[in-house]
C-alpha positions in Angstrom: 5.0 29.2 13.7 3.6 26.5 15.9 4.8 22.7 15.2 1.0 22.0 14.1 0.7 24.7 11.6 4.4 24.1 10.7 3.6 20.6 9.6 0.7 21.7 8.1 2.5 24.0 5.7 5.5 20.9 5.3 2.7 18.6 3.8 1.2 21.3 1.2 4.7 21.7 -0.1 5.3 18.7 -0.5 1.9 17.3 -2.0 2.6 20.8 -4.1 5.8 19.2 -5.4 4.9 16.0 -6.0 2.1 17.0 -8.1 4.4 19.2 -9.9 6.6 17.0 -10.7 3.8 14.2 -12.5 3.8 14.0 -15.8 -0.2 14.7 -17.1 -2.6 14.6 -19.5 -1.1 16.1 -23.1 2.3 16.5 -22.1 2.5 12.4 -21.3 4.0 10.6 -24.3 4.3 7.1 -25.6 7.3 6.8 -23.2 7.4 6.9 -19.9 10.6 6.2 -18.4 11.9 8.8 -16.3 12.6 6.5 -13.4 12.2 6.7 -9.8 12.1 5.2 -6.5 10.3 3.2 -4.5 9.2 5.9 -1.9 9.1 8.4 -5.3 7.9 6.9 -8.6 7.9 8.7 -11.4 4.3 10.0 -12.3 2.3 10.0 -14.7 -1.6 11.3 -14.5 -3.8 10.9 -17.5 -7.3 12.8 -15.7 -5.1 14.8 -13.3 -8.3 17.1 -12.9 -10.7 16.0 -14.8 -11.9 13.3 -17.6 -9.3 13.4 -20.4 -8.8 10.9 -23.5 -5.4 10.6 -25.0 -4.3 8.5 -28.1 -0.8 7.3 -28.2 1.1 5.3 -30.5 3.3 1.7 -29.0 3.4 2.8 -25.9 5.9 1.5 -22.8 5.7 2.2 -19.2 9.1 1.4 -17.8 11.3 0.6 -20.3 14.7 0.4 -19.1 14.5 1.8 -16.0 12.4 1.0 -12.7 9.5 2.7 -10.5 7.3 4.7 -13.0 3.7 4.6 -12.6 0.7 5.6 -14.8 -2.9 6.0 -13.6 -5.8 6.7 -15.4 -8.7 8.5 -13.8 -11.8 10.4 -13.7 -13.2 8.5 -16.1 -10.4 9.3 -18.6 -9.3 6.9 -21.4 -6.4 5.9 -23.2 -5.9 4.8 -26.7 -2.9 2.7 -28.4 -3.0 3.8 -31.9 -4.2 0.6 -34.2 -1.2 -2.1 -34.6 0.5 -1.1 -31.8 0.4 -2.5 -27.8 1.1 -1.6 -24.5 4.5 -2.6 -22.7 5.1 -2.5 -18.7 8.7 -3.2 -17.8 10.2 -3.6 -21.2 13.7 -4.7 -20.6 15.5 -7.3 -18.1 16.6 -4.5 -15.6 13.0 -2.6 -16.0 11.1 -3.8 -12.6 8.1 -2.4 -10.6 6.1 -0.4 -13.0 2.5 0.1 -12.4 -0.4 0.9 -14.3 -3.6 1.6 -12.5 -6.9 2.4 -13.8 -9.6 4.0 -11.8 -13.0 4.2 -13.0 -11.2 4.8 -16.8 -10.4 2.5 -20.0 -7.5 1.3 -21.4 -7.3 0.1 -25.3 -4.9 -1.5 -27.5 -4.0 -4.0 -30.0 -2.2 -6.3 -27.1 -0.4 -5.9 -23.4 3.1 -7.0 -22.2 2.9 -6.9 -18.8 6.6 -7.7 -18.2 8.1 -7.7 -21.2 11.7 -9.0 -20.0 11.3 -6.7 -16.8 9.6 -8.1 -13.0 7.5 -7.3 -10.6 5.4 -5.1 -12.8 1.7 -4.6 -11.7 -1.7 -3.2 -13.4 -4.3 -2.9 -11.5 -8.1 -2.5 -12.9 -10.5 -1.5 -10.2 -13.5 0.9 -9.9 -15.7 -0.4 -13.1 -12.7 0.5 -15.6 -12.1 -1.4 -18.9 -9.1 -2.6 -20.3 -9.4 -4.2 -23.8 -7.3 -5.5 -26.5 -7.5 -6.8 -29.8 -5.3 -9.4 -29.8 -3.3 -11.0 -27.0 -2.6 -10.0 -23.2 0.2 -11.1 -21.4 1.3 -11.3 -17.8 5.0 -12.0 -17.6 6.8 -13.2 -21.1 10.8 -13.8 -21.4 12.1 -15.7 -18.5 13.0 -13.1 -17.1 9.8 -11.0 -16.0 9.0 -13.1 -13.2 6.6 -12.1 -10.5 4.3 -10.0 -12.3 0.7 -9.1 -11.6 -2.7 -8.5 -13.0 -5.7 -7.6 -10.7 -9.4 -7.1 -11.4 -11.4 -5.9 -9.0 -14.8 -4.8 -8.2 -18.6 -4.5 -10.4 -18.3 -3.1 -13.5 -14.5 -3.8 -13.9 -13.1 -5.7 -16.9 -10.9 -7.1 -18.9 -11.1 -8.3 -21.8 -8.8 -9.8 -25.0 -9.7 -10.6 -28.8 -7.4 -13.3 -28.7 -4.9 -15.0 -25.9 -4.7 -14.6 -22.1 -1.2 -16.0 -20.9 -0.4 -15.9 -17.1 3.9 -17.0 -17.5 4.4 -16.8 -21.2 8.0 -17.9 -20.9 8.5 -17.4 -17.5 7.4 -18.0 -13.7 5.8 -16.9 -10.7 3.4 -14.1 -12.3 -0.6 -14.0 -10.9 -3.9 -12.7 -12.5 -6.7 -12.2 -9.9 -10.4 -11.5 -10.4 -12.1 -10.6 -7.0 -15.0 -8.9 -6.1 -16.8 -9.4 -9.2 -13.9 -8.8 -11.6 -14.5 -10.3 -15.0 -12.2 -11.7 -17.3 -12.8 -12.6 -20.9 -11.1 -13.9 -23.4 -11.7 -14.3 -27.5 -8.9 -16.7 -27.1 -7.6 -19.7 -24.6 -6.1 -19.0 -21.6 -2.3 -20.8 -20.8 -1.2 -20.6 -17.3 2.4 -21.5 -16.7 3.4 -21.7 -20.6 6.9 -23.1 -20.3 10.0 -24.7 -23.2 12.3 -27.4 -23.0 15.2 -24.8 -23.2 15.3 -22.7 -19.3 13.0 -24.7 -17.7 10.4 -22.1 -17.4 6.6 -21.5 -17.3 6.3 -22.8 -13.4 4.6 -21.9 -10.5 2.3 -19.3 -12.3 -1.4 -18.6 -10.6 -5.0 -17.5 -11.4 -7.0 -16.7 -8.3 -10.9 -15.9 -8.9 -12.4 -15.1 -5.8 -15.7 -13.7 -5.0 -19.6 -13.9 -6.0 -19.8 -12.8 -9.3 -16.0 -12.8 -10.5 -15.9 -14.3 -13.1 -13.1 -16.1 -16.1 -15.0 -16.6 -18.9 -12.8 -18.7 -22.1 -15.5 -18.2 -24.9 -12.6 -20.1 -27.5 -9.5 -22.1 -27.2 -8.3 -23.9 -24.6 -7.7 -23.4 -20.8 -4.3 -24.8 -20.2 -2.6 -24.8 -16.7 1.0 -25.8 -17.2 1.5 -26.1 -21.2 5.4 -27.9 -20.4 5.3 -25.7 -17.2 5.2 -27.1 -13.3 3.3 -26.0 -10.5 0.6 -23.8 -12.1 -2.5 -23.6 -10.9 -6.0 -21.8 -10.7 -7.9 -21.4 -7.7 -11.4 -20.7 -7.3 -13.8 -19.9 -4.6 -16.4 -17.8 -2.6 -18.7 -18.4 -5.0 -16.7 -17.3 -8.3 -17.1 -18.7 -11.4 -15.2 -20.4 -14.9 -16.5 -20.8 -18.0 -14.5 -23.0 -20.9 -16.5 -23.0 -23.9 -14.4 -26.2 -25.5 -11.6 -27.7 -22.9 -9.4 -27.8 -20.0 -6.2 -29.2 -19.5 -4.4 -29.9 -16.8 -0.4 -30.4 -16.9 -0.3 -31.0 -20.6 2.9 -31.6 -22.8 5.0 -33.0 -20.2 4.1 -30.5 -17.3 4.1 -31.9 -14.1 2.0 -30.9 -10.2 0.0 -28.8 -11.8 -3.6 -28.1 -10.2 -7.1 -26.7 -10.3 -8.8 -26.0 -7.3 -12.3 -25.2 -5.9 -13.8 -23.9 -3.1 -16.8 -23.4 -1.2 -20.2 -23.6 -2.0 -21.3 -21.8 -5.6 -17.5 -21.9 -6.8 -18.2 -23.8 -10.4 -15.9 -24.6 -13.0 -18.3 -25.7 -16.5 -16.7 -26.7 -18.9 -18.5 -27.6 -22.0 -17.0 -30.2 -23.2 -13.7 -32.1 -21.5 -11.1 -31.9 -18.8 -8.1 -33.9 -19.4 -5.1 -34.5 -16.6 -1.9 -34.9 -18.1 -0.5 -35.3 -20.8 2.4 -36.3 -23.2 6.3 -33.8 -24.5 5.8 -34.0 -27.7 9.8 -33.5 -28.2 10.7 -36.4 -24.9 7.3 -38.0 -25.4 7.5 -38.4 -21.7 4.1 -38.3 -19.6 2.8 -35.6 -17.6 2.8 -36.6 -13.7 1.2 -35.2 -10.4 -1.4 -33.2 -12.2 -4.7 -33.1 -9.7 -8.2 -31.5 -9.8 -9.1 -30.7 -6.1 -12.9 -30.2 -5.6 -13.8 -29.0 -1.8 -16.3 -27.5 0.2 -19.7 -27.3 -2.0 -18.1 -26.7 -5.3 -19.2 -28.0 -8.5 -17.1 -28.4 -11.7 -19.6 -29.5 -14.5 -18.4 -30.9 -17.3 -18.8 -33.2 -20.5 -16.2 -35.7 -20.1 -12.9 -36.5 -17.9 -9.8 -38.3 -19.2 -7.2 -39.4 -16.9 -3.7 -39.9 -18.7 -1.1 -41.7 -17.5 1.4 -39.6 -14.9 5.0 -40.7 -14.4 7.5 -42.6 -11.9 8.7 -39.0 -10.7 5.7 -37.2 -10.4 3.3 -40.0 -9.8 -0.6 -40.7 -11.2 -2.7 -37.3 -12.3 -5.8 -37.5 -10.3 -9.0 -36.4 -8.8 -9.3 -35.4 -4.9 -12.6 -34.5 -3.5 -13.0 -33.3 -0.1 -17.3 -32.5 0.2 -16.9 -31.1 -3.0 -19.2 -32.3 -6.2 -17.7 -33.5 -9.9 -21.2 -33.8 -12.2 -19.7 -35.9 -15.2 -23.0 -35.4 -18.3 -24.6 -39.1 -18.7 -24.4 -41.9 -17.1 -20.3 -42.6 -16.5 -20.3 -45.2 -14.3 -17.9 -47.6 -15.6 -15.5 -45.0 -16.8 -15.4 -44.3 -12.7 -15.2 -48.0 -11.5 -11.9 -47.7 -13.9 -10.5 -44.5 -12.2 -11.1 -46.5 -8.7 -9.3 -49.6 -9.6 -6.9 -47.4 -10.7 -6.8 -45.4 -7.5 -7.0 -42.1 -9.5 -9.6 -40.6 -7.8 -8.8 -40.0 -3.9 -10.9 -38.2 -0.7 -9.5 -36.7 2.7 -10.9 -38.3 5.5 -11.3 -36.0 8.2 -10.3 -38.4 11.3 -6.3 -39.2 9.6 -6.4 -35.7 8.1 -5.2 -36.6 4.8 -6.2 -37.9 1.5 -6.5 -41.6 1.0 -7.8 -43.7 -1.9 -11.7 -43.3 -3.1 -12.4 -47.1 -3.6 -13.2 -48.6 -0.2 -13.6 -45.4 1.3 -16.6 -44.6 3.5 -16.6 -41.3 2.5 -16.6 -41.6 -1.0 -19.7 -41.4 -3.1 -21.2 -41.4 -6.7 -24.2 -42.1 -7.9 -26.0 -41.7 -11.2 -29.3 -39.3 -11.0 -32.0 -39.4 -13.6 -33.8 -36.4 -11.7 -33.1 -32.8 -11.5 -34.8 -33.0 -8.2 -32.7 -35.6 -6.9 -30.0 -33.8 -7.9 -31.1 -30.9 -6.3 -31.4 -32.7 -3.3 -28.5 -34.4 -3.1 -26.0 -31.2 -4.4 -27.8 -28.2 -3.9 -27.1 -27.2 -7.3 -29.8 -27.0 -10.2 -29.6 -28.6 -13.5 -28.2 -31.7 -12.9 -30.9 -34.6 -13.8 -28.9 -37.0 -16.3 -25.2 -36.6 -14.2 -23.3 -39.2 -12.8 -22.2 -37.0 -9.7 -19.1 -38.0 -7.6 -18.6 -36.6 -4.0 -17.0 -37.7 -0.7 -19.6 -36.8 2.3 -18.2 -34.9 5.0 -20.1 -34.2 8.3 -22.4 -31.3 8.4 -21.7 -28.5 10.4 -24.5 -29.3 12.9 -22.3 -32.7 13.2 -19.3 -31.2 14.2 -20.9 -28.5 16.6 -22.4 -32.0 18.4 -19.1 -34.1 18.5 -17.6 -30.7 20.0 -19.9 -30.5 22.5 -19.8 -34.3 23.3 -16.3 -33.3 23.5 -16.6 -30.3 25.4 -18.8 -32.1 28.2 -16.0 -34.8 28.1 -13.8 -32.3 28.8 -15.6 -30.8 31.9 -15.9 -34.3 33.2 -12.4 -34.6 33.6 -11.8 -31.6 35.3 -14.5 -32.7 37.8 -13.3 -36.1 38.5 -10.6 -34.2 40.4 -12.9 -32.3 43.0 -15.0 -35.1 45.7 -17.4 -37.6 44.2 -20.3 -35.9 45.4 -19.7 -33.1 42.6 -19.0 -35.6 39.7 -23.4 -36.4 39.4 -23.9 -34.9 36.7 -21.6 -36.1 34.6 -22.0 -39.6 35.7 -25.6 -39.4 34.6 -24.8 -38.4 31.2 -22.7 -41.8 30.7 
């Protein structure tokens, strides 16, 4: 047997060994906890050779062990019986467990992705769907850090009957909605639910990225930092976030939380109000350093904005504009004047490469536009007639191009000055 044939034979044997080691279809039980390693996780495959529908009682992928992987594929469906849910990474020592859905479905009353375990994952892609009648939580207890869920691709969706939480009492968890993925919640959404005893609920993140990617909060509040600190929402690349009720950034004493939008057609639509800051119900201290950042042609369309008092340590709660638009319903010029006088609107200065006070800045613009046509011409967005528009004006791409061209020409001129005078005529003629 030559070397090539030997290698092929080894690969075939390894593949057969891995397949035989996996627990598949009807042999899968509600506790998947054999445990494995990074190089060789314990494999559970639903739909090993074709569609397979399975119903289980309350289910755990990784109870006390780590590196357990459940794959649901080939249009298979896993249904967790009524009144029960799915836990991925149950106990504190259970980490790096994973659930992958590929063109398949999962139905459960609730899902805990990282109850006490850390760095557990769920990936929903290729048109897969996950639906819960109750909550979907990413990172529950303080030890449940670094857990992540991804909903990616057209037709891929996560739907919750009630609440979606990223970082219930835990930190550094993440939800990514990309490439046309959809997440819809029947209740509120909380990113960074902190507490007063463990200091957790910090640095959790939601990313909504790409055209047709969408987060829809159909009922309840979207909280970004509810007693937690440094939690973020990033909306970019033409993604859309819809909040049917309110949005609060930095509630109940949460500091330095942020929503950032970037890129044309990246939109946050808030039916009611958006608030920056709040008060800790236990200590009565104010939230501070919370920000709404709107950049690069993105849009926040909101009924009203409330900016609450900050604190000395974290600073004011502020709006930051860098070429994006905030559309406030009605003529709210007096409110905007108040924010300007209090220094609560900052704009990006492209010359100093820093944020500056909008009051008196040449880069800040605010205007009430009654006509939809005027609003479209000003912002590039439809249906903004009757809104007060806040923005920071930045040079158009053509302006940047012209500026770079002039700089390049001047650089050439400086180089040519070192040559004989007769060779610099072209540069002298432009002075």
